[in-house]
C-alpha positions in Angstrom: 0.0 0.0 0.0 1.1 3.5 -0.6 2.4 5.3 2.4 -0.5 7.8 2.1 -3.2 5.2 2.2 -5.4 6.0 5.2 -9.0 5.6 6.2 -11.4 6.7 8.9 -14.6 5.2 10.2 -17.6 7.0 11.8 -20.0 5.0 13.9 -23.0 6.4 15.7 -26.6 5.6 16.7 -29.3 6.8 14.2 -33.1 6.7 14.4 -34.5 5.4 11.2 -37.9 6.2 9.8 -38.8 2.5 9.9 -37.1 0.0 12.2 -36.2 2.1 15.1 -32.7 2.9 16.3 -29.6 1.3 14.7 -25.9 2.0 14.4 -24.6 3.7 11.2 -21.1 2.9 10.1 -19.4 4.8 7.4 -15.9 4.5 6.0 -13.8 7.0 4.1 -10.5 5.9 2.6 -8.0 7.9 0.5 -4.9 7.3 -1.6 -5.7 3.7 -2.4 -4.4 2.3 -5.7 -6.8 1.2 -8.4 -8.1 -2.2 -7.1 -7.3 -3.9 -10.5 -3.6 -3.1 -10.0 -3.6 -5.4 -6.9 -5.1 -8.5 -8.6 -8.5 -9.7 -9.8 -10.4 -6.9 -8.0 -12.7 -4.1 -9.2 -13.6 -2.3 -6.0 -13.1 -1.8 -2.3 -15.5 -2.9 0.5 -16.0 -1.9 4.0 -16.0 -4.8 6.4 -16.6 -4.8 10.1 -16.6 -7.8 12.4 -16.8 -8.7 16.0 -14.7 -11.9 15.9 -16.7 -15.1 16.4 -20.0 -13.2 16.6 -21.1 -11.2 13.6 -19.8 -9.3 10.6 -21.1 -6.6 8.1 -19.9 -5.9 4.6 -20.8 -3.1 2.2 -19.4 -1.5 -1.0 -17.3 1.6 -1.1 -17.8 3.9 -4.1 -15.1 6.1 -5.7 -15.6 9.8 -5.7 -13.4 11.7 -8.1 -10.6 13.8 -6.7 -8.8 16.7 -8.2 -5.7 14.6 -8.6 -7.5 11.7 -10.3 -7.0 9.5 -7.2 -10.6 8.8 -5.9 -11.7 8.8 -2.3 -13.6 5.6 -1.6 -16.5 5.9 0.8 -19.7 4.0 1.8 -22.0 3.3 4.7 -24.4 0.8 6.3 -27.2 2.0 8.5 -28.7 -1.1 9.9 -26.2 -2.5 12.4 -28.0 -3.7 15.5 -25.1 -5.2 17.4 -22.4 -3.4 19.4 -19.3 -2.2 17.6 -17.0 -1.5 20.6 -14.8 -4.5 19.9 -15.3 -4.6 16.1 -12.4 -4.7 13.6 -13.2 -2.2 10.8 -11.4 -2.8 7.5 -11.2 -1.7 3.9 -10.8 -4.7 1.7 -10.3 -5.5 -1.9 -13.4 -7.0 -3.6 -14.5 -8.6 -6.9 -18.1 -7.6 -7.5 -18.6 -10.1 -10.3 -17.7 -13.1 -8.1 -18.6 -11.6 -4.8 -15.1 -12.4 -3.5 -13.7 -10.5 -0.6 -10.0 -10.0 -0.9 -7.2 -9.0 1.5 -7.3 -6.2 4.0 -5.7 -2.9 2.9 -6.5 -0.6 5.9 -7.7 -1.8 9.3 -8.2 -0.8 13.0 -10.2 -1.9 16.0 -12.9 0.4 17.3 -11.7 0.1 20.9 -8.4 1.6 19.8 -10.0 4.6 18.2 -10.7 8.0 19.7 
């Protein structure tokens, strides 16, 4: 990964129109290389998991940047479980085969401030 590859996650409780209160998790990652340059991948995905309990997965979408290097971002709004111990990751993905690839950026929510 390039030295500038970084990401942030935002998790907070939201009240939805239908379905009550849930946790929203959004991920924003920058300076990632084109996924195809790292193998048989065409996008990045956000992935969060509480090991041995539950996981969530959602696509990240590129937003054009002035330099041509997109910012990848996405969110999921229907998490019902706690995220305090969750590992939050940006991973490579192949949308045609639904294959989740290796981790490119990762941190654990309990280590975040």
